[in-house]
Every structure is written in structure tokens, then in C-alpha cells.
C-alpha positions in Angstrom: 8.4 20.5 30.1 5.2 19.5 28.2 5.0 17.2 25.2 4.0 20.1 23.1 7.2 21.9 24.1 9.3 18.8 23.4 7.8 18.6 19.9 9.5 21.9 19.1 12.9 20.3 19.5 14.1 19.3 16.0 13.7 15.7 15.3 11.7 14.9 18.4 8.0 14.0 18.2 6.7 11.9 21.0 3.6 11.0 19.1 5.5 8.7 16.8 6.3 5.9 19.4 2.7 6.1 20.4 1.4 5.6 16.9 4.0 2.8 16.5 2.4 1.1 19.5 -1.1 1.5 18.1 -0.2 0.3 14.6 1.6 -2.7 16.2 -1.6 -3.7 18.0 -3.8 -3.4 14.9 -1.3 -5.3 12.7 -0.9 -8.0 15.3 -4.6 -8.6 15.5 -4.9 -8.8 11.7 -1.8 -11.0 11.3 -3.0 -13.4 14.0 -6.4 -13.7 12.5 -5.1 -14.2 9.0 -2.7 -17.1 9.7 -5.4 -19.0 11.6 -8.4 -18.3 9.3 -6.6 -18.3 5.9 -3.4 -20.4 5.9 -1.7 -21.0 2.6 -1.4 -24.7 3.4 -1.7 -26.8 6.6 1.9 -28.0 6.8 3.2 -24.4 6.9 2.1 -22.7 10.1 2.3 -18.9 10.2 1.8 -18.3 6.5 -1.5 -16.9 5.2 -2.9 -17.0 1.7 -4.6 -13.7 2.4 -2.4 -11.9 5.0 -4.6 -8.9 5.9 -1.9 -7.3 7.9 0.2 -6.8 4.8 -2.4 -4.4 3.5 -1.4 -2.1 6.4 2.4 -2.5 6.4 3.1 -0.4 3.3 0.6 2.5 4.1 1.8 2.8 7.7 5.4 2.8 6.5 4.7 5.7 4.1 2.7 7.5 6.8 4.9 7.0 9.8 8.3 6.2 8.3 10.5 3.7 10.1 8.1 3.7 13.1 5.6 2.1 10.8 8.1 -0.5 9.7 9.0 -1.3 13.3 5.2 -1.8 14.0 5.1 -4.3 11.1 8.1 -6.2 12.5 6.8 -6.3 16.1 3.3 -7.4 15.0 4.9 -10.4 13.2 7.0 -11.2 16.4 3.9 -11.1 18.6 1.9 -13.2 16.1 4.7 -15.8 16.1 4.7 -15.9 19.9 1.0 -16.5 19.7 1.8 -19.5 17.5 4.6 -20.7 19.8 7.3 -20.2 17.2 11.0 -20.4 18.4 12.7 -17.1 19.1 15.7 -17.6 16.9 13.5 -18.2 13.9 11.0 -15.6 14.7 13.4 -12.7 15.0 14.7 -13.4 11.5 11.4 -14.4 9.9 9.7 -11.2 11.1 12.1 -9.1 9.0 9.8 -10.0 6.1 7.2 -7.6 7.5 9.7 -5.0 8.3 11.2 -4.8 4.8 7.7 -5.0 3.2 7.2 -1.5 4.3 10.8 -0.3 4.5 11.8 -0.9 0.9 8.8 1.1 -0.5 9.6 3.8 2.1 13.2 4.2 0.9 12.2 4.4 -2.7 9.4 6.9 -2.1 11.6 9.1 0.0 14.5 8.8 -2.4 12.3 9.8 -5.4 10.5 12.4 -3.3 7.2 11.0 -4.2 4.2 11.7 -1.8 2.0 8.8 -0.8 -1.0 10.5 -2.5 -2.0 13.5 -4.6 -5.2 15.4 -5.3 -7.6 13.2 -7.1 -8.5 14.3 -10.7 -11.5 12.1 -11.0 -12.6 11.3 -7.4 -16.0 9.8 -8.3 -14.4 7.2 -10.6 -11.6 6.5 -8.2 -14.1 5.9 -5.3 -16.1 3.5 -7.5 -12.9 1.6 -8.4 -12.1 1.5 -4.7 -15.4 0.0 -3.9 -14.8 -2.6 -6.5 -11.4 -3.3 -5.1 -13.0 -4.0 -1.7 -15.5 -6.3 -3.2 -12.6 -8.0 -5.0 -10.8 -8.8 -1.7 -14.0 -10.3 -0.3 -14.3 -12.6 -3.3 -10.7 -13.5 -2.9 -11.3 -14.4 0.8 -14.3 -16.6 -0.1 -12.3 -18.3 -2.9 -9.4 -19.0 -0.6 -11.6 -20.5 2.2 -13.6 -22.5 -0.4 -10.4 -23.7 -2.2 -11.4 -22.1 -5.5 -8.0 -21.6 -7.0 -9.1 -20.3 -10.3 -11.3 -17.6 -8.7 -8.5 -16.7 -6.3 -6.1 -16.2 -9.2 -8.8 -14.2 -11.0 -9.1 -11.7 -8.1 -5.3 -11.3 -8.3 -5.5 -10.3 -12.0 -8.6 -8.1 -11.4 -6.8 -6.2 -8.7 -3.8 -5.4 -10.9 -6.1 -4.3 -13.8 -8.0 -2.0 -11.6 -4.8 -0.4 -10.4 -3.7 0.1 -14.0 -6.9 1.8 -14.7 -6.4 4.1 -11.8 -2.9 4.9 -13.0 -4.4 5.9 -16.3 -7.1 8.2 -15.0 -5.2 9.7 -12.1 -1.6 11.0 -11.7 0.4 8.4 -13.7 3.6 8.7 -11.7 2.0 8.3 -8.3 -0.2 5.3 -9.1 2.4 3.6 -11.2 4.9 3.9 -8.3 2.2 2.5 -5.9 1.5 -0.5 -8.2 5.2 -1.3 -9.0 6.8 -0.5 -5.6 4.0 -0.4 -3.0 2.2 -3.5 -4.2 4.3 -5.8 -6.4 7.9 -5.1 -5.2 6.8 -5.0 -1.5 5.1 -8.3 -1.8 8.1 -10.0 -3.5 10.6 -8.6 -1.0 8.4 -9.9 1.9 8.1 -13.3 0.3 11.8 -13.6 -0.3 12.6 -12.7 3.4 9.8 -14.7 4.9 9.9 -17.9 2.8 13.7 -17.7 2.6 13.9 -17.7 6.4 11.6 -20.8 6.5 13.8 -22.6 4.1 17.0 -21.6 6.0 15.6 -22.8 9.3 14.2 -26.0 7.9 10.6 -25.2 8.4 9.9 -26.1 4.7 11.8 -28.2 2.2 13.1 -27.0 -1.1 10.3 -28.6 -3.0 7.7 -26.5 -1.1 9.5 -23.2 -1.6 7.7 -22.2 -4.8 4.3 -23.2 -3.5 4.7 -21.2 -0.3 6.4 -18.3 -2.0 3.7 -17.8 -4.6 1.0 -18.2 -2.1 2.7 -15.6 0.1 3.3 -13.1 -2.7 -0.1 -13.5 -4.4 -1.9 -13.0 -1.2 0.0 -9.9 -0.3 -0.5 -8.4 -3.7 -4.2 -9.0 -3.5 -4.6 -7.3 -0.1 -2.2 -4.4 -1.0 -3.9 -3.8 -4.3 -7.3 -3.7 -2.7 -7.4 -2.8 1.0 -4.0 -1.1 0.9 -5.1 1.1 -2.0 -8.3 2.1 -0.3 -6.5 3.0 2.9 -4.1 5.1 0.8 -6.8 6.9 -1.0 -9.1 7.6 2.0 -6.7 8.2 4.9 -3.4 9.6 3.4 -4.7 13.1 2.7 -5.8 13.5 6.3 -2.7 11.9 7.9 -0.3 14.1 5.9 -1.9 17.2 7.5 -1.3 16.0 11.1 1.8 15.9 13.3 1.7 12.1 13.2 2.9 12.1 9.6 6.7 11.4 9.1 8.1 13.3 6.2 11.5 11.6 6.2 12.4 8.4 8.0 12.0 9.1 11.7 10.5 12.6 11.8 
């Protein structure tokens, strides 16, 4: 029986494990680069101030359902192995990247909100998207150069640009993306990730707030910029393919 024939069986699509594997490889590369090139602070290995992989976790979850969430989890596991982290810690800590995509996925599917809609003002939206990409470049430069004020400014600019998009485009779609896909996803990831570090004794209680806000702010920046651009440019095409997961697994 061919794969095309198997696809006709309800609930079975052999493309999804394949796309999960591909997404895992991409996210692992991004995660490994981020924690080496842009750590939030030297005493905290494995935490990045600009975690580029987070920009992919939410879009791939909305595109590929739980398969995308699993890709996020596995990418964190592989990144942790690269950094020689202990297994017992790593298997719990990596849940941060799983739930970063899973929580938005549950909310989107429960509210029956599609990841994207037809753009009302595409030219303006594309211009804003270009500015968002420039914003994340500035954020990366500010982080590497230890320019805290500039880094915080890029965080604020990203939120403002998304609010503008919510005004000129479909309000429900973009407001949901900002609140759920960007802010809530980042907070959930920070709670799981930094909470695991505190539980396993990798950080002390006095470092919790520093690491948590560094984690959350960095994720918000990459999701509001790179994640938004990926959603705008790729979602309409992915939704037309058999790779797209309309529910959770198929």
C-alpha cells in the first residue's frame, strides 16, 4: 500500500512525523546557536536572551498541531545534550518549549481561530513586517553589546507594531496572536523553564526574576518579530497543503 493510499485512512497522514523531524532539526540548530551566542547571563547555561527557536515554536504548533509541539520539545532535549545537561533535568526543563506551542494551540483550536486570514492592507502589513525584522536585528545587536535600554526599547517597539497590525487588519486574529501567541506563550515557557531550573537547583531564588524576565522578554521579541513574519508569509501556503494539521494530530 502506498503512502498516498494510507493518507486516505481517517486520521493517518504519514507526512506529519516527517515534518516533525524536519522542524526538530531546524529548531535544534536555532536553539543551540542562541544559547551559545546570546546567553542571558554567564552563570545560567542553556538560557538565551534572544532564543531564536522560540520564534518557530508557536507557528509550527499552529501549523502542525501536536507534532509541532513535539518538535519544540525534542529540539530542546537535543540542545541540552549538546550542552551536556543531565537527563533528569533536561526531560523536565524541555517541557517549556513543548508548552510554548501547545498552550496557544489549545486556545486557537478551542476558539476555532485560524492562524491567519486574508490581509486587508497587505502593503502596510508587509512594511510593518520589514520593520519587525529590523527590530529583531537591533535587539540582537543590543543584547550582544549589553545595551539594556536599547534591548528594552525593541521589546516595546515590537508590541506597538503588533498593536498597529491588530488595528489595520482583522482585530480578533491579531489580538489573539499578540495576547496568546506572543505574550502568553512566552510567559508559560518562562514559568516551566525557569521553574525547572529553580526546582533542580540550577539557579537560586534571588536569580529567578532576572532569568525569568530575560527569558520572557527575549521570547516576546522573537515571537513578535520573526514569529509574526513567519505567520504572515508562510501560513496561507501551509494551510493549503496536506502538511497542515487542522485539529491536534491530523
